[in-house]
N, C-alpha and C positions, 0 to 999 in steps of 0.2 A: 734542807732549806728550800730548794728550789720548787718544791710542791705545796708549799706553806702560803695559805690564803693571804696572811700579813704580807710575805714577800711578795707575793704576785702584785696585790692591790699598790704597794707602795712604789714597785719597780714602774708598774704601769702609770701611774700618777705622775712620778717623776719625767718619764720619758714623753707623755703628754704636754709636758712644760718646755721639755728641751728636746725635740725629735732628733736634731743632730748629734752624733754618739761623740765628736770631739768637744761640742759646747757642752754636753751633760756632763763629761768626765771632768772638765776644767771648772765647771761650776761646783760640781759637788766636792773636788778637792780644795776648792777655796773656802767653801761654806763649812766643810768638816775639819779643816786643816790636816788632810790628809795627802800622802803621797799619791799619785796617779795609779801606781800598780795595785794600791790597798783599796782604791775605788773600784778598780776592774774586779777585784776579787769578791766585792759585795756585790756588784752588779749582775756578775755569774752565779751568784749564791753560794760561793766556796766558804765566804766567812760571812756570818749573819751582820745585819746593823744592830748596834746596841739601841736600847730603848733611848738614851740620850740623844743618839744621831737621828733617830726616827723624831722625836720630838723637834730637832732643830729644823730638819728638813722640813717638816710640816709648817713649823712657824714662818720659815722665811721663803719658802714656796708658795706659800697660802695654800696647802693641800689638807683637806678635811680629814682629821684623825677618824671620826666616825667611818668616813668612806674607806680609808686604809685597813681598819679592823674588820671592815664587811658589816657594821652593825647598822648602817642607815637602811630605813624602808621606804617604800614608795609614798608613805603618810609623812615622814620626816626627811626634810631636806636641809643640809647644810648651809649657814650664812655664816661669815665672818664678820664683825663690825671694826671698821678701819677708824680706829680713835686717835687720829692725828690731831696734834697740838699746833694749831696755824699761826699762833701769835709767837711762840717761844718752842720752834721745832727742835726735837733731839734728833740725833743721829738716825735713830730707828724711824722717827717719822719720815724723815727725808728718804730712807731707804724705801718705805712703803709707797710714797709719792714717785720714787724714781722707778721702782718695778712696775708701776703702772703704766709710766711713760714706755718702758721696755715692751710691756704688751701692745701698745699702740704702735709701735713702729711697724708691727707685722701688717698694719693695714694698707701701707703704701704698696706692696708688691703682690698684693691678692687682689685678684680682678673681680672675686665677688665678695669681698670685704662690706660689711657694713657696721653701722653705729645707729641707735635709734634712741628715742626717749618719749616718754609721756610726763610733761612737765608742769608743775604747778609755782617753779619760779622759773627766771630767765634761764636760758641753756647757760649751762655752765662753761661749756667749752667755748662759747662765744664772749660770756661776759668776762673772762678772765683777761680779755686784752683790753678792757675798759677800767681805769685805774679806781676811779671813783664809786663806780657800781660794784666792784670786785671789794671796794674798801667797806663800802656798807653791809654787803653779806658777812665779810669778815667781823664787823662791828658787832652785828647781831649775834653772830656766833659766839664772840667773846661775852657780850652781855649774858647769854643764856648759858655759857658753860665754862666762862673763864672763873678763876679763882679769886679775883679781885674784880670788884662791883661797888659802884657802875663804872664804868669804862667810858670815856667820851670819844665820839665819833673822831675827832680831831687827833686823838691819841694813838690812833690805829697807824702802824705803819709795818706793811708785809717785809720780812727779811729778804736780801736781794735775792738770795738762793732760792726761797721760795717762791719769787717772781719769775725767776729764769726757768724753774720748772713749770710755772703755769704758762710761759710763752711757748714751752715745748709741746705742753698738751694741745694748746691750740694748733700748733703747726701740723701735729700728728694726727688729730682728728679731722682734719682737712684733706688728709690723704684716703679716708674711705672712700671706696667706689661709689656708695650711696650712704645718706644721711637720713634720716628720719625725723622730725620733730613734731610732736602733737601736742599742741600747747592748751593748757587750760584758758578758757577765754576771759579769767577774772586776772591772769598772771599779774599784769601790770598794776590793777587795783589793789592786789595783795600787797605788793612792794609800797605803792604810794601810802596804804593805809599805815604800813610799819614804818615809814620815814615820818609821818604824820604824828603817830605814838611817841617816838623818841624826841621830837621835837616838842612835844607837850609836857616831856617830864625834864627839858633842857639838856639832853644829851648832844643836841646837833641843833647849831645856829642857822638862823635865816640865811647867812651868807653861804653857809656850807649846803644848805637846801637848794640854792640857786646854782651851785655848781654843779650838783648832783641833776638838777632838773635839765641843765644845758646839755650834760654828758648822755640823758636818757633820750633826750631829742635825738641826739647824733646817733644814738644807738637805734632808734626805731627807724629813722632814714637809712642807716646802713642794713637793717634787717630787711627794710621792704625792697631795697637796692637787691639784695641777696636773694629774696624770694622771688622777684620777677623774673631774675637770671636765671636762677635754678640749678645752678652748679658753682663749686669754687672755683675750677678749672677744668678744661676739657676732660670728660671720663670720670671726674668728681662729681656726682650729682647729690642736690640737696634737696628735700621735699618737707614742706612746711603744710602743717594740718591746725585749724581750729576745732577743739573737741566740743561736741554737744553736752558733755558731762563733765563735771569738777571731780579732781583728783584730792585724794587726803594727802598724798606725798608725790615725789618724783620718782619714776621707774625708767631706768637706761639699761642697753646692753651693748656689747662689743663683740663682734663676729668676725673671726678670721680662720682660715685653715690651721692656724696654731692655737686658740682658743674660743671658747664660750663663756662669755664673762656677764653676768647679771648683776643689777645693783640698785639698791633702793636707798633713796636719799633720807638721812635722819640728822636731828639737830642742826638744821639748816645746811652745813656743807660737809659732814661726815657720810660716809657710805658704807652700808653692809654689803657684802660682794659674796658671790658664788660662783665656781667654776661649774656646779653640777649641771649635765646635761639636762636633765628634766625639768629644772628650774628654768632653764634657758628656752625650751621648747614651748613652755607653758607663758612664758614672757612674749615670746613672738607670736604665739596663737593670740594673746590678748590684744596685743599691738594690732594686729591685721583687724581683728573685730574692732577695735577704735575708729581705724582709718575708715572702715566701711560707714561708721556713722559721724565722722569727722568733715569739715568743710575745707576743700583744697585751697590755698590761697600761694600757691607758689607755681610759676609759670603760667598754665592756663586760667587760672582763677582769678583774673585781673579785676573784676567788679566787686567779688569777695574780698581780695586784697586790698583793695582801696579803702574800703568799708572799714574793715578791720584795722587798718593803720591810724585812719583817722580817728576812730574811735580811741585808740591807744593814745594818741596824741594829746586828745581832749581830758583824758584821766591825768596824764603826766602835767599837763596844764594846770590842774588844780593844786599842785603845790604851792 
């Protein structure tokens, strides 16, 4: 079994997720409900993993089965859609979100860690800290993907556990040594147009729009202050750019010594994710090309920063 391609790919993929042997053994023992000695025998190749165990590991640890069985090619790369139900999350939904938080925890101790995004919606890692803006994105997701329609904005209430996970995401993303946000110049206009549409079909009231408008103005002020400062705290830098081109969706990545994760935004809040190295390198290459054709508005880009944020205030003021 030791020389079998399936075994080699599986064990390599698992070890990439949990480099520490003790952590790896404990995780697999809990995941497969096995004694530690039984896990050791499987990792040594003395006993083969069953098909059920391979499927369980792949599902719970976000490992591509295509990659494990060696059938992925240079022209076909795996993504996994995270179909989280944000309104009524199940335990499985929470587990997917908490696994993502666990990946983010590696940002703190890696001096070369990075997060990046080319975004046509407001940066989700920042928006999660603003109740009414996040509530609107959640409302839009439910309107588009929910089973009961139409939902009203006032009916949307994120579960307490989801809000706790959101706050953890905000905290952990701030630990990246460098964060790069490349914003579509139309991002705020897209959001304002969405709000106006839902108001036109009477799913959001004038009073609720005023609350959203006030919070959006606060968000713009906070974003401008953060961009001018250029860092979360000492050693944790953040870089903002305004793109010269528009994006059809939002793209992001997380880079640590532990993982290289690529994400494509779908259905407003869901993500298609991939740990594939080739996809990650393609994403970073594309991001670098975008940066070269975008305008820096953090730290030194003072004039462009002032012009950009004044324009966003004017757009939001149209609400």
